[in-house]
N, C-alpha and C positions, 0 to 999 in steps of 0.2 A: 413446241418449246423443248429445247435440248436440256439434259441434266445440268449443264453449265449455266444455261439461261435461268433455270429454276433457282439454282444457288445464288446467282446474281440478283434475281428478283427478290428473294427472301433476305438478301443482305442490304437492300436499298431502302432508304426511308421512303415510305409511301406518301401519297398526297393525303391531306387531312383526314384522319380517322378511317382510312381505307383498309379494309381487311384483305390480305393477299389470297383470296379464295382460289383464283385460277392457278397460281403457283403451287398452292398446297394440294389442289386437286391433281395437278400434273405430277407433283412429287409422289403422291399416292400411286398413281398409274405407272410411274416409272421408278418405283421404289428400288428395284434391284440395281439400277444404275445410279440412283441418287444417294442411297445409303453409304456407299464407299466414300463419297465426298464429305458426308456428315461425319463419318468415322475419322477421317483425316483431321477434322476440326476438334474432335474429342481428344485425339492423341495430342494435338497441339496444346490444348488446355491442360491436360493431365501432366504434360511435360513442362508446364509453367512458361510456355512461350506466349508472348504478348499477342492477343487477338485484337484485330482492328474492331471498331464499333460495328462495322458491317458483318464481320465474321462472328462476332458475339451475337448479333441479332439472328443470323442464320442458324447458329448452333442452338440458340434458344428454341427456335421453331423446330429444329431437327430433333431435339429431345422430346418434344410433344409428338412428333411424327413417329419416333421410335416406339412410343407407347401405343399410338394409334395403329401402327402396323404390326404390333407385337413382335418386334425384332428381337427374338430371344438371344441371339448371338451378341447383342449389345449389353446384356445385363451386367456382366463382369466389368465392362468399360464404364457403365453408368455408376456402378458402385465405386470404382476407382476414382472417377471424376468427382464424386461426392465426398471422398475421404480427405477432407480438409476443413479448415475454419469456415464457419458459415455466419460469422457476425455481420451486422449491418454494413453494407458497402464493401464487403470482402469480394474477391473475384467470383466466388460461387453465388453469393447473394445477387451480385450484379447480373450474373448469367441467368439464373432461374427464378430469382425473386420470391414471390409469394407461393410458388410451387413448393418451396421448402416446407411451408406450414400447411399447405392445402392438399396437394395431390402427389407429392413425391412418394409417399407410402404406397399409393395405388399403382404408380408406375412400377415400383419394385414388385408389387403383387402380380401385375400382369406379365412381367418378364421373367420372374425367378423360376417358374416351373417347379415349385416346391423345394428348390435348392436354398436351404437356410444358412449354410456355412458362411457365404459372403456377408449376409446380414448380421450374423453373430459377430464376425470380425469387425464390421463397421460399428456396431454398438460398443465394442470393447476397445476400439482403436484410440490411441492417444492423439491422433491427428483430427478425427472427425468432430464437427461441432455438435452442440446439443440438439439442434433441430433435426439434423441428419440422423442422429441416434434415435430420436423420437419417431422419425419416419420408418426406420428399420424395425424398431420394436412394434410399432403399430401394424406394420406389414405382417410380422410374425403372428400377432393376435388375430389378424384378418385371415391368415392361412388356417389358424386353429378354428375360427368361426366357420370357415368354409369346409372344414373337415379334410383339409389337404395335408395336415401334419398331426401327429399325436401330441398330447399335452406335455408329454415327457420331454419333448424338444425344448420347451420353454422352462419347465420346472427344473431341469438339470442345470440350468444356468442362473437360477435365482440367487444363490449365495454369491456367485461371481459378480452379478449385477449389483448386489447390495454393497459389496466392497468398493467398487469404483464409484457408485453413487455417493457414498460417504466420502471417499477420497477426493472427488472432484466437486463436491457440493452441487450436484445436478438436481436442484429442487424441482424444476419443471419436468424433467424426465421422471423423477420419483413420483410426482403427482400423476403423470400419465400411466406409469406402471400400476399404480393403485386403481385408477379408472378402468383400465383394460382388464385387470385381474378380477375386480369385483363384477364387472359386466359379464365376464366369461365364467363367473362363479368358480374361479380357480382356487379351490380350498388350500392347495399346497403352497400358495403364495402368502397365506395369512401370517405365518411366523416372520417372514421377511418384512411384511408390511408393518407388523407390530414393532419390529426393531426400528424401522424408519420413523414410526411415531415416537417411540421412546427416546430416540436420538434427535428428535425435533428436526427432521429432514423434510417434512411435508409442509406445503404452503396452504393446502386445502383450497386451492383455487377453483376446482371444478366439482367439489363435493364437501360435505360437512364431516366433522369428526365423528358425529353420531352415525352417519352412514357407513363409515369405515368400521366402527365398533360393531355395528349390526350386520356388516358384510352384505348390505343391500342398498342399492341406489334408488332414489326417487325416480330418476329418469335413466334407466340402464342404456348403455351405448350399444347400438348396432352399427358395426363398421360398414358392412356391405349392404347399405340401405340407400334409398333415394337414387341419385344418379349413378351410384356404384353397383346397383343391383344387377345391371346387365353385364357387369364385368368386362366392359368395353370402354375404350377412351376414344372419343370422337373429336379430332382436332378442329373440326368446324364449329364446335361449340365456343371456341375462343372468339368467334364473331360477336358474341353477346357481352364480351368484356367491355367495361365502361369506355375505354379508349377507342374501341372499334364501333361503338354503338352509333347508329345514324341519328337517333333521337336523343340528344344530350340535354340534361337539365340546364336551364338558363342561369347565367351568373346574376341575373336580375332577381332571382328568388333565393335569397340566402338561407331561408328556413328549410329548403328542400335538401335532404341529405342523400348521398349516394356513395358507393364504395368504389374507389379507384386503387388498384394495386400499385405498389411502387414501381413495378417493372412493366405496367401496362403502358400503351402509347398515351402520351399526354392529351388531356381533354382540350387543350388549346388548339390542337390540330397541327402542331409542329412536326409530328412524326417521331420526335425524340421520346425517350422513356420519361414517365411522369416525374420520377425522382431527380432526373437530370434537367428538368425544365421548370415546371410551375409548383413543385412540392414546397 
């Protein structure tokens, strides 16, 4: 399979629920030749050129592969690609979907090599969406947890973050700042958190007011835990996503609940994204 064949295969709707294992394996093996083709698609997206549905599908896989292969040279491009609106059904949401809220922070973590400046700029950008900002901030706290940066890298930005949190009413981002700060026992963040409380900027969606006042969570968050402990991204674990699973729950059992991401392959087997098919 040539690099062009790999790109073509990743761009094509597969037969019902079929995970493109062979193409992804070949992409890994021929990464030096495949990445430049992925990079071309990244530039096309960044420059707001319209991607075909096939190119969109291929680039989505490509972003996972970039994290899998730890393609450090792609970090700045990934940041640039994400520096835009991330509202539901925006081009970025269509491209990476649930990765926005689930794994984007970890992809930043794997690729940044301790380079925090692009992440800081992404958080403070007027163009990036709130979920992208959350991913960048979460990455910074993960770097702190992994002892890859000094806490001063974060504390030096707290007053700046407070200003734009208040200016743009980023309540979800504010809650995440509280969650990460208390979990990390970052005492220097307490004055800013108190200001957020006093100005009624917190939703208390993941903790209680008492926990904030006591600066102690009932369930402290460990970012680099579970599947993230290995500090590796295995693109093949996508095979377990609902849309790629061989054993799918039956539509005859309505009480059986399962999770399907908006950008997962649709469970009906059409090969289209779930949100563009049976959502």
